[in-house]
C-alpha angles and dihedrals in degrees: 000000000000092000091051091056090046090050093049091048092049091047093050090047090054090049090052089050090054092049090047090052092051095045099035115169121248115253121246110253121229136168114271093251093049091050092049090053091051092045088057093047095052093055086087093054126081129181116216108202150147114243098231099034109123093217090050090050089051090052094046090051090055090048090051093046090051089048094235116157094212117167113243121211123200105229094181090107143332131035098348093049089053091047091051092050094045096043105031097031097234141047098245124135146248095038125165117209110205117189120194141150088275092057138262125323123194111204121193130186121063094236092054092046093049092046090051093049093046092049094047101039112026 
């Protein structure tokens, strides 16, 4: 039974990805110098995610719409899953890792991540 639910969830995730591809959001336009500044700022931000997770897709759509070249890390397994668990304390996605002079912040919840990115970069 568990594998059936997992299969349905994965299938729905793939369908959402297809719909996202077809109806991709338009990127925010900036001057070249403003975009270069933002490109530099986002080098300290990483998104830990699962490819077919609906909340991760929602977050990636916002990142694309805001025209933020944020590195995404697949936390499904391997090194990035271990980093997420060690740093953030749990394997829950999406999770935004924000590094600054004050330290590292791990932000969970797609709505909180999107609100943070919109406030900081739009």
